[in-house]
Every structure is written in structure tokens, then in C-alpha cells.
MIDOSE-1310 file (N, C-alpha, C; in nm, 2 decimals, decimal comma, always signed):
residues 273
mqlh	+11,43/+16,54/+14,06/+11,50/+16,59/+14,15/+11,56/+16,54/+14,29; +11,64/+16,56/+14,34/+11,70/+16,49/+14,45/+11,72/+16,58/+14,56; +11,64/+16,54/+14,68/+11,63/+16,60/+14,80/+11,72/+16,51/+14,95; +11,80/+16,59/+15,00/+11,87/+16,50/+15,11/+11,77/+16,51/+15,22
vkga	+11,74/+16,41/+15,27/+11,64/+16,41/+15,38/+11,73/+16,28/+15,49; +11,69/+16,29/+15,62/+11,76/+16,19/+15,70/+11,75/+16,06/+15,66; +11,89/+16,03/+15,62/+11,91/+15,89/+15,61/+11,91/+15,84/+15,47; +11,86/+15,94/+15,37/+11,83/+15,91/+15,21/+11,89/+16,02/+15,13
nlyy	+11,89/+16,02/+15,00/+11,86/+16,11/+14,90/+11,76/+16,08/+14,84; +11,67/+16,15/+14,85/+11,51/+16,11/+14,82/+11,50/+16,17/+14,67; +11,46/+16,08/+14,58/+11,42/+16,15/+14,43/+11,27/+16,16/+14,43; +11,24/+16,27/+14,39/+11,10/+16,32/+14,37/+11,08/+16,40/+14,24
erhh	+10,95/+16,42/+14,20/+10,94/+16,50/+14,07/+10,80/+16,58/+14,13; +10,81/+16,72/+14,06/+10,71/+16,81/+14,10/+10,65/+16,84/+13,96; +10,50/+16,85/+13,95/+10,44/+16,88/+13,84/+10,33/+16,97/+13,86; +10,36/+17,08/+13,78/+10,28/+17,20/+13,80/+10,26/+17,26/+13,95
anrg	+10,42/+17,30/+14,00/+10,41/+17,35/+14,10/+10,32/+17,50/+14,13; +10,27/+17,49/+14,25/+10,19/+17,60/+14,30/+10,06/+17,62/+14,24; +10,01/+17,51/+14,17/+9,87/+17,51/+14,11/+9,80/+17,42/+14,19; +9,70/+17,48/+14,29/+9,60/+17,42/+14,34/+9,66/+17,33/+14,48
pavv	+9,60/+17,28/+14,55/+9,65/+17,19/+14,69/+9,76/+17,08/+14,60; +9,84/+17,06/+14,73/+9,93/+16,94/+14,70/+9,87/+16,80/+14,71; +9,91/+16,74/+14,60/+9,88/+16,58/+14,61/+10,00/+16,49/+14,59; +10,01/+16,40/+14,67/+10,13/+16,32/+14,67/+10,13/+16,17/+14,65
lihg	+10,17/+16,12/+14,53/+10,14/+15,99/+14,46/+10,25/+15,91/+14,52; +10,22/+15,80/+14,58/+10,30/+15,70/+14,64/+10,28/+15,56/+14,58; +10,38/+15,53/+14,48/+10,37/+15,41/+14,42/+10,38/+15,25/+14,48; +10,36/+15,16/+14,44/+10,35/+15,04/+14,49/+10,52/+14,97/+14,47
agdn	+10,50/+14,84/+14,55/+10,64/+14,77/+14,54/+10,68/+14,73/+14,40; +10,80/+14,74/+14,39/+10,86/+14,69/+14,25/+10,82/+14,82/+14,15; +10,77/+14,95/+14,17/+10,74/+15,02/+14,08/+10,83/+15,15/+14,13; +10,80/+15,28/+14,06/+10,89/+15,40/+14,09/+10,77/+15,51/+14,06
teaw	+10,85/+15,62/+14,03/+10,77/+15,75/+14,01/+10,68/+15,72/+13,87; +10,74/+15,67/+13,77/+10,68/+15,63/+13,63/+10,57/+15,56/+13,62; +10,54/+15,50/+13,74/+10,41/+15,41/+13,73/+10,30/+15,50/+13,71; +10,31/+15,62/+13,74/+10,19/+15,72/+13,76/+10,15/+15,78/+13,62
ylnl	+10,22/+15,75/+13,50/+10,24/+15,84/+13,38/+10,09/+15,83/+13,33; +10,03/+15,73/+13,33/+9,87/+15,75/+13,28/+9,77/+15,82/+13,36; +9,83/+15,84/+13,49/+9,73/+15,91/+13,61/+9,78/+16,08/+13,61; +9,90/+16,10/+13,56/+9,90/+16,24/+13,59/+9,84/+16,34/+13,50
pllt	+9,83/+16,29/+13,37/+9,76/+16,40/+13,31/+9,62/+16,44/+13,37; +9,56/+16,35/+13,44/+9,40/+16,37/+13,50/+9,43/+16,47/+13,62; +9,53/+16,47/+13,68/+9,55/+16,55/+13,82/+9,62/+16,69/+13,79; +9,72/+16,67/+13,69/+9,83/+16,80/+13,70/+9,76/+16,93/+13,67
pnyd	+9,65/+16,92/+13,58/+9,57/+17,04/+13,54/+9,54/+17,13/+13,66; +9,50/+17,08/+13,78/+9,44/+17,14/+13,90/+9,51/+17,13/+14,03; +9,63/+17,05/+14,02/+9,68/+17,01/+14,15/+9,84/+17,01/+14,11; +9,90/+17,07/+14,24/+10,04/+17,06/+14,26/+10,08/+16,91/+14,29
vltl	+10,11/+16,84/+14,19/+10,15/+16,69/+14,22/+10,30/+16,64/+14,23; +10,32/+16,58/+14,34/+10,44/+16,52/+14,39/+10,44/+16,38/+14,36; +10,53/+16,32/+14,29/+10,58/+16,19/+14,30/+10,69/+16,17/+14,35; +10,73/+16,04/+14,42/+10,86/+16,01/+14,46/+10,90/+15,86/+14,44
dvrg	+11,03/+15,85/+14,47/+11,07/+15,69/+14,45/+11,09/+15,66/+14,62; +10,98/+15,57/+14,65/+11,00/+15,52/+14,79/+11,15/+15,45/+14,82; +11,21/+15,43/+14,93/+11,33/+15,38/+14,95/+11,31/+15,24/+14,90; +11,45/+15,21/+14,84/+11,46/+15,06/+14,78/+11,39/+15,07/+14,63
hgkt	+11,36/+15,21/+14,58/+11,29/+15,18/+14,45/+11,38/+15,30/+14,36; +11,37/+15,27/+14,23/+11,40/+15,42/+14,17/+11,55/+15,47/+14,17; +11,52/+15,59/+14,20/+11,64/+15,67/+14,20/+11,69/+15,74/+14,36; +11,60/+15,69/+14,43/+11,63/+15,73/+14,58/+11,76/+15,63/+14,62
evld	+11,83/+15,71/+14,69/+11,96/+15,65/+14,78/+11,95/+15,63/+14,88; +11,96/+15,51/+14,96/+11,94/+15,48/+15,08/+12,09/+15,49/+15,17; +12,08/+15,57/+15,27/+12,23/+15,60/+15,32/+12,23/+15,54/+15,45; +12,15/+15,50/+15,54/+12,13/+15,47/+15,67/+12,10/+15,33/+15,68
gdys	+12,05/+15,25/+15,57/+12,01/+15,11/+15,58/+11,87/+15,10/+15,64; +11,78/+15,22/+15,65/+11,64/+15,17/+15,72/+11,57/+15,20/+15,58; +11,49/+15,11/+15,57/+11,40/+15,10/+15,46/+11,25/+15,08/+15,50; +11,23/+15,10/+15,64/+11,11/+15,10/+15,71/+10,98/+15,18/+15,66
neav	+10,87/+15,14/+15,68/+10,76/+15,22/+15,67/+10,76/+15,35/+15,72; +10,82/+15,36/+15,86/+10,84/+15,48/+15,93/+10,93/+15,58/+15,87; +11,06/+15,53/+15,84/+11,16/+15,59/+15,76/+11,09/+15,66/+15,64; +11,01/+15,59/+15,54/+10,95/+15,66/+15,42/+10,83/+15,77/+15,46
iedi	+10,76/+15,74/+15,57/+10,67/+15,83/+15,63/+10,74/+15,97/+15,64; +10,84/+15,96/+15,74/+10,91/+16,07/+15,78/+10,99/+16,13/+15,62; +11,02/+16,05/+15,53/+11,07/+16,11/+15,40/+10,98/+16,22/+15,34; +10,85/+16,17/+15,36/+10,73/+16,25/+15,31/+10,72/+16,36/+15,38
rqll	+10,71/+16,34/+15,49/+10,71/+16,49/+15,57/+10,82/+16,58/+15,55; +10,95/+16,53/+15,56/+11,05/+16,63/+15,52/+11,04/+16,70/+15,38; +10,99/+16,59/+15,27/+10,97/+16,67/+15,15/+10,87/+16,78/+15,15; +10,75/+16,76/+15,21/+10,66/+16,88/+15,22/+10,73/+17,00/+15,31
dnld	+10,79/+16,97/+15,42/+10,85/+17,07/+15,50/+10,95/+17,16/+15,41; +11,03/+17,08/+15,33/+11,13/+17,14/+15,24/+11,05/+17,23/+15,14; +10,96/+17,19/+15,07/+10,86/+17,27/+14,99/+10,78/+17,36/+15,04; +10,77/+17,36/+15,17/+10,68/+17,46/+15,25/+10,55/+17,44/+15,22
irqa	+10,49/+17,30/+15,21/+10,36/+17,26/+15,19/+10,31/+17,21/+15,33; +10,23/+17,28/+15,38/+10,13/+17,26/+15,52/+10,07/+17,13/+15,52; +9,98/+17,12/+15,39/+9,90/+17,00/+15,41/+9,88/+16,96/+15,25; +9,85/+16,84/+15,26/+9,88/+16,75/+15,12/+9,74/+16,65/+15,13
alvg	+9,70/+16,62/+14,97/+9,65/+16,50/+14,99/+9,74/+16,36/+14,96; +9,70/+16,26/+15,02/+9,79/+16,14/+14,97/+9,72/+16,04/+14,92; +9,77/+16,01/+14,79/+9,71/+15,89/+14,73/+9,83/+15,81/+14,69; +9,77/+15,68/+14,73/+9,89/+15,56/+14,74/+9,83/+15,44/+14,67
ysmg	+9,90/+15,36/+14,61/+9,87/+15,22/+14,53/+9,94/+15,12/+14,60; +9,88/+15,03/+14,64/+9,94/+14,88/+14,69/+10,00/+14,91/+14,80; +10,14/+14,90/+14,82/+10,23/+14,92/+14,93/+10,21/+15,07/+14,96; +10,21/+15,17/+14,85/+10,19/+15,31/+14,86/+10,08/+15,35/+14,93
agla	+9,95/+15,26/+14,93/+9,82/+15,28/+15,00/+9,89/+15,27/+15,15; +9,92/+15,17/+15,19/+9,98/+15,18/+15,35/+10,05/+15,26/+15,39; +10,15/+15,32/+15,30/+10,22/+15,45/+15,34/+10,15/+15,57/+15,35; +10,04/+15,58/+15,28/+9,96/+15,68/+15,29/+9,87/+15,68/+15,39
agfa	+9,83/+15,58/+15,43/+9,76/+15,55/+15,53/+9,83/+15,57/+15,68; +9,97/+15,52/+15,67/+10,05/+15,55/+15,79/+10,05/+15,69/+15,81; +10,11/+15,77/+15,71/+10,11/+15,93/+15,70/+10,00/+16,01/+15,77; +9,88/+15,95/+15,70/+9,74/+16,01/+15,75/+9,72/+15,98/+15,87
atyp	+9,74/+15,87/+15,96/+9,74/+15,82/+16,08/+9,82/+15,91/+16,17; +9,97/+15,91/+16,10/+10,07/+15,99/+16,22/+10,06/+16,15/+16,19; +10,02/+16,19/+16,10/+9,99/+16,35/+16,08/+9,86/+16,39/+15,99; +9,74/+16,36/+16,11/+9,62/+16,38/+16,06/+9,62/+16,56/+16,04
drtl	+9,68/+16,63/+16,09/+9,67/+16,78/+16,08/+9,71/+16,82/+15,95; +9,80/+16,75/+15,88/+9,86/+16,77/+15,75/+9,80/+16,69/+15,64; +9,70/+16,62/+15,66/+9,65/+16,53/+15,56/+9,50/+16,60/+15,52; +9,49/+16,66/+15,40/+9,38/+16,69/+15,36/+9,27/+16,57/+15,32
aavl	+9,33/+16,47/+15,25/+9,24/+16,35/+15,20/+9,34/+16,25/+15,18; +9,28/+16,14/+15,19/+9,37/+16,02/+15,13/+9,29/+15,91/+15,04; +9,36/+15,88/+14,97/+9,32/+15,78/+14,88/+9,39/+15,65/+14,88; +9,34/+15,53/+14,92/+9,42/+15,42/+14,95/+9,37/+15,33/+14,83
sngv	+9,45/+15,31/+14,73/+9,41/+15,21/+14,61/+9,48/+15,08/+14,62; +9,40/+15,00/+14,62/+9,42/+14,84/+14,61/+9,53/+14,79/+14,70; +9,52/+14,85/+14,84/+9,63/+14,83/+14,94/+9,60/+14,83/+15,09; +9,47/+14,83/+15,10/+9,42/+14,82/+15,25/+9,42/+14,66/+15,30
qspe	+9,47/+14,66/+15,42/+9,48/+14,50/+15,49/+9,38/+14,49/+15,57; +9,35/+14,36/+15,59/+9,26/+14,33/+15,70/+9,30/+14,37/+15,85; +9,17/+14,45/+15,91/+9,24/+14,48/+16,06/+9,22/+14,37/+16,15; +9,17/+14,26/+16,11/+9,19/+14,13/+16,21/+9,33/+14,08/+16,20
pptp	+9,38/+14,04/+16,31/+9,50/+13,98/+16,34/+9,52/+13,86/+16,24; +9,64/+13,82/+16,15/+9,65/+13,71/+16,06/+9,63/+13,58/+16,15; +9,55/+13,47/+16,09/+9,57/+13,35/+16,14/+9,71/+13,28/+16,12; +9,72/+13,17/+16,18/+9,86/+13,09/+16,19/+9,88/+13,04/+16,03
eqqq	+9,75/+13,03/+15,96/+9,76/+12,98/+15,81/+9,78/+13,10/+15,74; +9,72/+13,20/+15,76/+9,76/+13,32/+15,69/+9,91/+13,39/+15,69; +9,96/+13,34/+15,82/+10,09/+13,41/+15,85/+10,20/+13,31/+15,76; +10,16/+13,19/+15,74/+10,23/+13,09/+15,68/+10,23/+13,11/+15,51
qmqq	+10,12/+13,17/+15,49/+10,09/+13,21/+15,33/+10,17/+13,36/+15,30; +10,17/+13,41/+15,41/+10,24/+13,54/+15,37/+10,39/+13,52/+15,35; +10,45/+13,44/+15,47/+10,61/+13,39/+15,46/+10,61/+13,35/+15,33; +10,53/+13,23/+15,29/+10,56/+13,17/+15,17/+10,57/+13,25/+15,06
rrea	+10,48/+13,35/+15,05/+10,48/+13,46/+14,94/+10,60/+13,53/+14,93; +10,67/+13,57/+15,05/+10,79/+13,64/+15,07/+10,90/+13,58/+15,04; +10,91/+13,45/+15,05/+11,01/+13,36/+15,05/+11,00/+13,33/+14,89; +10,87/+13,32/+14,84/+10,87/+13,32/+14,69/+10,94/+13,43/+14,61
qtra	+10,87/+13,54/+14,64/+10,92/+13,67/+14,59/+11,08/+13,70/+14,59; +11,14/+13,67/+14,71/+11,26/+13,68/+14,72/+11,34/+13,58/+14,64; +11,31/+13,46/+14,63/+11,39/+13,38/+14,51/+11,37/+13,41/+14,39; +11,24/+13,48/+14,34/+11,23/+13,52/+14,20/+11,33/+13,62/+14,17
vqqg	+11,35/+13,69/+14,25/+11,43/+13,84/+14,24/+11,57/+13,80/+14,23; +11,59/+13,69/+14,32/+11,74/+13,65/+14,35/+11,80/+13,55/+14,24; +11,71/+13,50/+14,16/+11,72/+13,40/+14,05/+11,74/+13,49/+13,93; +11,63/+13,56/+13,90/+11,61/+13,63/+13,80/+11,61/+13,77/+13,79
gmeq	+11,63/+13,84/+13,88/+11,61/+13,99/+13,90/+11,46/+14,05/+13,89; +11,48/+14,17/+13,85/+11,34/+14,23/+13,84/+11,25/+14,18/+13,71; +11,32/+14,14/+13,61/+11,28/+14,08/+13,51/+11,19/+13,95/+13,53; +11,23/+13,85/+13,62/+11,16/+13,75/+13,70/+11,05/+13,80/+13,76
lfte	+11,04/+13,91/+13,82/+10,95/+13,96/+13,91/+10,84/+13,98/+13,83; +10,88/+14,08/+13,71/+10,76/+14,12/+13,62/+10,71/+14,01/+13,55; +10,78/+13,89/+13,51/+10,72/+13,78/+13,44/+10,61/+13,74/+13,53; +10,63/+13,69/+13,66/+10,56/+13,60/+13,76/+10,43/+13,69/+13,79
rias	+10,47/+13,86/+13,80/+10,32/+13,92/+13,81/+10,26/+13,90/+13,70; +10,29/+13,89/+13,57/+10,21/+13,90/+13,46/+10,13/+13,77/+13,46; +10,21/+13,67/+13,49/+10,16/+13,52/+13,47/+10,06/+13,50/+13,57; +10,07/+13,56/+13,70/+10,00/+13,54/+13,80/+9,83/+13,57/+13,77
gntf	+9,84/+13,69/+13,68/+9,68/+13,72/+13,67/+9,62/+13,80/+13,78; +9,71/+13,86/+13,87/+9,65/+13,92/+14,01/+9,68/+14,08/+13,97; +9,79/+14,09/+13,88/+9,85/+14,24/+13,88/+9,76/+14,29/+13,79; +9,74/+14,24/+13,67/+9,63/+14,28/+13,56/+9,57/+14,14/+13,53
tqef	+9,42/+14,17/+13,49/+9,34/+14,06/+13,45/+9,42/+14,02/+13,31; +9,38/+13,88/+13,29/+9,43/+13,83/+13,17/+9,37/+13,89/+13,03; +9,28/+13,92/+13,04/+9,20/+14,00/+12,91/+9,28/+14,13/+12,90; +9,32/+14,21/+13,00/+9,41/+14,33/+12,99/+9,54/+14,31/+12,94
aqre	+9,59/+14,22/+12,99/+9,73/+14,16/+12,94/+9,75/+14,14/+12,82; +9,64/+14,06/+12,78/+9,64/+14,02/+12,62/+9,63/+14,13/+12,53; +9,55/+14,24/+12,58/+9,50/+14,34/+12,48/+9,60/+14,45/+12,48; +9,64/+14,49/+12,59/+9,72/+14,62/+12,62/+9,88/+14,57/+12,63
ttvl	+9,91/+14,54/+12,52/+10,07/+14,48/+12,50/+10,18/+14,62/+12,53; +10,10/+14,74/+12,47/+10,20/+14,85/+12,50/+10,20/+14,91/+12,65; +10,10/+14,91/+12,70/+10,11/+14,92/+12,83/+10,20/+14,84/+12,93; +10,19/+14,70/+12,89/+10,27/+14,61/+12,96/+10,42/+14,62/+12,94
aryr	+10,45/+14,66/+12,80/+10,58/+14,69/+12,77/+10,65/+14,81/+12,86; +10,55/+14,91/+12,87/+10,60/+15,02/+12,96/+10,61/+14,98/+13,11; +10,52/+14,90/+13,14/+10,53/+14,85/+13,27/+10,63/+14,77/+13,33; +10,65/+14,68/+13,22/+10,81/+14,60/+13,22/+10,94/+14,72/+13,23
divl	+10,94/+14,81/+13,15/+11,04/+14,90/+13,19/+11,02/+14,98/+13,31; +10,93/+15,00/+13,37/+10,90/+15,07/+13,51/+10,97/+14,96/+13,62; +10,93/+14,84/+13,61/+10,98/+14,75/+13,71/+11,11/+14,72/+13,69; +11,17/+14,71/+13,58/+11,31/+14,69/+13,55/+11,41/+14,79/+13,57
annp	+11,36/+14,92/+13,59/+11,45/+15,03/+13,64/+11,49/+15,02/+13,76; +11,44/+14,94/+13,85/+11,46/+14,92/+14,00/+11,58/+14,82/+14,02; +11,67/+14,88/+14,12/+11,78/+14,76/+14,16/+11,71/+14,63/+14,25; +11,78/+14,54/+14,19/+11,71/+14,40/+14,27/+11,74/+14,41/+14,43
qeyl	+11,88/+14,42/+14,44/+11,91/+14,45/+14,60/+11,86/+14,54/+14,68; +11,82/+14,64/+14,60/+11,79/+14,74/+14,70/+11,60/+14,71/+14,71; +11,54/+14,67/+14,63/+11,41/+14,61/+14,60/+11,39/+14,52/+14,72; +11,49/+14,42/+14,73/+11,45/+14,33/+14,83/+11,49/+14,36/+14,99
krmq	+11,58/+14,46/+15,00/+11,59/+14,54/+15,13/+11,45/+14,59/+15,19; +11,40/+14,64/+15,09/+11,27/+14,74/+15,10/+11,14/+14,61/+15,16; +11,18/+14,53/+15,07/+11,06/+14,40/+15,07/+11,09/+14,33/+15,22; +11,21/+14,30/+15,24/+11,21/+14,25/+15,40/+11,17/+14,32/+15,49
tfmg	+11,16/+14,43/+15,47/+11,11/+14,53/+15,59/+10,96/+14,54/+15,57; +10,92/+14,58/+15,46/+10,77/+14,59/+15,42/+10,69/+14,50/+15,45; +10,71/+14,37/+15,39/+10,64/+14,24/+15,42/+10,63/+14,20/+15,53; +10,74/+14,24/+15,64/+10,72/+14,19/+15,77/+10,68/+14,31/+15,87
ggrp	+10,61/+14,41/+15,81/+10,56/+14,54/+15,86/+10,42/+14,51/+15,92; +10,36/+14,58/+16,03/+10,24/+14,59/+16,08/+10,15/+14,66/+15,99; +10,02/+14,66/+16,03/+9,89/+14,72/+15,96/+9,89/+14,87/+16,02; +9,87/+14,95/+15,92/+9,86/+15,10/+15,94/+9,74/+15,10/+16,07
aydq	+9,75/+15,20/+16,13/+9,65/+15,25/+16,23/+9,53/+15,30/+16,19; +9,43/+15,24/+16,10/+9,33/+15,29/+16,01/+9,24/+15,37/+16,12; +9,23/+15,33/+16,23/+9,13/+15,41/+16,31/+9,16/+15,52/+16,37; +9,30/+15,55/+16,31/+9,35/+15,66/+16,38/+9,34/+15,80/+16,26
itap	+9,29/+15,76/+16,17/+9,27/+15,82/+16,02/+9,14/+15,91/+16,04; +9,15/+16,04/+16,02/+9,05/+16,15/+16,06/+9,01/+16,21/+15,92; +9,11/+16,22/+15,82/+9,07/+16,26/+15,68/+8,98/+16,18/+15,61; +8,91/+16,26/+15,52/+8,82/+16,20/+15,44/+8,91/+16,08/+15,34
tlii	+8,85/+15,97/+15,34/+8,91/+15,84/+15,27/+8,85/+15,79/+15,17; +8,90/+15,77/+15,06/+8,84/+15,67/+14,95/+8,93/+15,56/+14,94; +8,89/+15,45/+14,96/+8,94/+15,31/+14,92/+8,90/+15,26/+14,81; +8,98/+15,22/+14,73/+8,97/+15,16/+14,59/+9,02/+15,02/+14,59
vgeh	+8,93/+14,93/+14,54/+8,97/+14,79/+14,53/+8,92/+14,75/+14,39; +9,01/+14,62/+14,34/+8,99/+14,54/+14,23/+8,88/+14,42/+14,25; +8,78/+14,40/+14,20/+8,71/+14,29/+14,20/+8,77/+14,14/+14,18; +8,89/+14,18/+14,12/+8,95/+14,05/+14,10/+9,08/+14,04/+14,16
dsfs	+9,09/+14,12/+14,27/+9,22/+14,12/+14,33/+9,20/+14,05/+14,45; +9,33/+13,95/+14,47/+9,34/+13,85/+14,55/+9,39/+13,90/+14,67; +9,49/+14,03/+14,67/+9,55/+14,09/+14,78/+9,49/+14,17/+14,86; +9,39/+14,25/+14,80/+9,31/+14,34/+14,88/+9,16/+14,34/+14,83
spav	+9,08/+14,27/+14,90/+8,94/+14,24/+14,82/+8,84/+14,35/+14,89; +8,73/+14,35/+14,81/+8,59/+14,47/+14,87/+8,57/+14,42/+15,00; +8,54/+14,29/+15,04/+8,51/+14,28/+15,16/+8,59/+14,32/+15,27; +8,76/+14,32/+15,27/+8,85/+14,38/+15,35/+8,82/+14,52/+15,35
arqv	+8,81/+14,58/+15,24/+8,81/+14,73/+15,21/+8,68/+14,78/+15,30; +8,58/+14,72/+15,29/+8,45/+14,75/+15,38/+8,48/+14,75/+15,53; +8,57/+14,65/+15,56/+8,61/+14,62/+15,71/+8,68/+14,75/+15,75; +8,78/+14,80/+15,66/+8,84/+14,89/+15,71/+8,79/+15,03/+15,69
aalm	+8,68/+15,05/+15,58/+8,61/+15,17/+15,61/+8,55/+15,18/+15,71; +8,49/+15,08/+15,79/+8,40/+15,06/+15,88/+8,50/+15,13/+16,02; +8,60/+15,12/+16,01/+8,69/+15,19/+16,13/+8,73/+15,35/+16,12; +8,69/+15,38/+16,00/+8,70/+15,52/+16,00/+8,60/+15,61/+16,00
khar	+8,62/+15,77/+16,03/+8,51/+15,83/+16,04/+8,47/+15,87/+15,91; +8,53/+15,89/+15,80/+8,47/+15,95/+15,67/+8,54/+15,88/+15,57; +8,49/+15,73/+15,56/+8,55/+15,64/+15,43/+8,43/+15,61/+15,35; +8,48/+15,58/+15,20/+8,38/+15,53/+15,13/+8,47/+15,44/+15,03
veaf	+8,40/+15,31/+14,99/+8,44/+15,23/+14,88/+8,42/+15,22/+14,75; +8,52/+15,21/+14,65/+8,50/+15,20/+14,52/+8,54/+15,06/+14,48; +8,46/+14,99/+14,40/+8,52/+14,87/+14,33/+8,54/+14,88/+14,18; +8,63/+14,84/+14,12/+8,64/+14,85/+13,98/+8,65/+14,70/+13,93
ptah	+8,60/+14,66/+13,81/+8,63/+14,52/+13,75/+8,77/+14,50/+13,71; +8,87/+14,52/+13,82/+9,01/+14,50/+13,75/+9,07/+14,40/+13,85; +9,20/+14,36/+13,84/+9,28/+14,30/+13,92/+9,34/+14,41/+14,03; +9,46/+14,41/+14,04/+9,53/+14,46/+14,14/+9,57/+14,62/+14,13
ftam	+9,63/+14,62/+13,99/+9,65/+14,76/+13,95/+9,54/+14,82/+13,88; +9,44/+14,87/+13,96/+9,34/+14,96/+13,90/+9,39/+15,07/+13,83; +9,47/+15,15/+13,90/+9,51/+15,28/+13,82/+9,58/+15,27/+13,67; +9,64/+15,15/+13,66/+9,69/+15,13/+13,54/+9,61/+15,06/+13,43
empq	+9,53/+14,96/+13,50/+9,44/+14,88/+13,42/+9,31/+14,98/+13,36; +9,24/+15,05/+13,45/+9,13/+15,16/+13,41/+9,16/+15,30/+13,46; +9,28/+15,35/+13,38/+9,33/+15,49/+13,41/+9,22/+15,59/+13,43; +9,14/+15,59/+13,30/+9,04/+15,70/+13,28/+8,94/+15,71/+13,40
ewgr	+8,89/+15,58/+13,43/+8,77/+15,57/+13,51/+8,82/+15,57/+13,66; +8,96/+15,51/+13,69/+9,02/+15,55/+13,82/+9,04/+15,70/+13,85; +9,09/+15,76/+13,76/+9,11/+15,91/+13,75/+9,01/+16,00/+13,78; +8,87/+15,95/+13,72/+8,75/+16,04/+13,72/+8,75/+16,01/+13,87
vvyg	+8,73/+15,90/+13,92/+8,69/+15,88/+14,07/+8,74/+15,96/+14,14; +8,90/+15,95/+14,15/+8,99/+16,02/+14,23/+8,98/+16,16/+14,20; +8,97/+16,21/+14,09/+8,95/+16,36/+14,06/+8,83/+16,42/+14,11; +8,71/+16,34/+14,15/+8,60/+16,37/+14,18/+8,61/+16,39/+14,34
flqq	+8,66/+16,29/+14,38/+8,69/+16,27/+14,53/+8,79/+16,40/+14,59; +8,90/+16,41/+14,51/+8,95/+16,54/+14,56/+8,91/+16,65/+14,54; +8,82/+16,67/+14,44/+8,76/+16,80/+14,42/+8,67/+16,84/+14,52; +8,61/+16,73/+14,58/+8,51/+16,73/+14,69/+8,60/+16,77/+14,82
hapg	+8,71/+16,71/+14,85/+8,76/+16,76/+14,99/+8,87/+16,81/+14,97; +8,94/+16,84/+14,85/+9,05/+16,94/+14,83/+9,05/+16,99/+14,70; +8,96/+17,08/+14,69/+8,93/+17,15/+14,56/+9,05/+17,22/+14,50; +9,05/+17,18/+14,38/+9,18/+17,25/+14,30/+9,11/+17,34/+14,19
g	+9,22/+17,42/+14,16/+9,19/+17,53/+14,07/+9,09/+17,52/+13,95
């Protein structure tokens, strides 16, 4: 479905409307609503689940040229307002984890709970070396998409061994084929506009999050480590960390196990049907 919000036509999907509390799933960079296909069956029986295409991804059309985190957070608020949903649990993966944290910090009274999966950032200011590494990563990703489109981005993600462990990538070829389709469904020019904003953005105000929070990390994830997750959790009033033996995309690499942990957390803090 398409909803006109300030500066964009936001694409979203609603699953099992009016059944249990609302849960908003926010995908990662280079993904879209389809990225949750393995996880939806675990949540929809008892929750009113919303998925959306973040600006720069999928079927969302950006009209005002604003691809910032702040604009996406406002898109989510307007979506909830339009559907007359006062409060929701936010579940975000990677880039989506930062957006979920940003929403929870900005609108604490509207956040039932937050799940930050594979996307928390160190609360410490980056060192000059870390800044250089981030800049190099940003430039390398931009070159890859400019030269080979989303196909090149997918290829490099799989080859890196950080999105999925190599064992999973070799074994689960059907899942990888579906993931390739998800990545390739994005417009490369729109994706780059979002990345130029997102990768240069600041860190969420973790210490402003008051809702119960579950932080999920992969033990083999070089982007968001268990050590950083524990640092972030220490800044919050009600947070805990769960680590999985995965790379970056835990929700796709171990969907059943991820789903059980997330569902149990949601049942504790936002009980559904």
C-alpha cells in the first residue's frame, strides 16, 4: 500500500490488521519489505505487523530529496498516525536498528518496546582511524553500486562473509537466491542517495531510550559486535543482549531461533493475542 507522507509516497504492508499490538519491522540497507519473509510467520499470528520500504529502497518514492534518518523516523510516525496506532514495538535490523533506536529516543511515549538487531553503534566518538575506515567503506560501496548496480553490491556482500557466514552461504542457496532478488529490487541511484545520508549520520541517542530494549548481535559480525552491544545496553534503563553464532543478518541466517527470542521478548513487554 502507498501512503502519502510529508515529502514522500511511503510503501508499506500491513499483516493481520487489528490483531494484537502493532509491531513495525524496519529493514536494513539494500533490503526492503521482502527481507522479512522468513520472520513474518512467527509474528503475524499474534501481532498487527507493519513493514515499510525506507526512503531510497523498494517502492517508496522520495519527493522532497530528503533521505535522512530524521525524515524516515517522521515517516514511521505519520504511518502510525494514519492508521490510528498510538503505540508500537519497533524491530529494526542493521540500518533499521538505528532507525528503531532513533524513533524510540524521539517518541518514547509511543514506543512499547524496541528490538535492535545487528545494528548498534559504539557510543564512543570514532577515532581518526575509524573515521578513515568508514569513509573508505562508504567510497568502496559507492563505487561498487556505480559500476555494477545492486548485483555488484549483492556479490560483494556474499563474498565478504560478513552478511552471512560462509557455511550458511554455501548451504542455503535457496535463501541466497531470494536475498539476491530482494537486493536487486532496489533502484541503485535511490539507494546511493540514502547511503550518502545514512553513512554520514550520527549515532542514536541510546541514553534517551526508556522502553524495554533487546539488542541482538552476531558473534561473527564485524559491523556490530557483542562488546559494543554491551556498551550500548549499559546506557539504557531496560536493555539486554542476545548473541547468536551468525554473521550480520541473524534474522535471515537463523530465522527460527531469532524469531523465538524476539517473540518471547515481545510477549513479555507487548503481549499479543
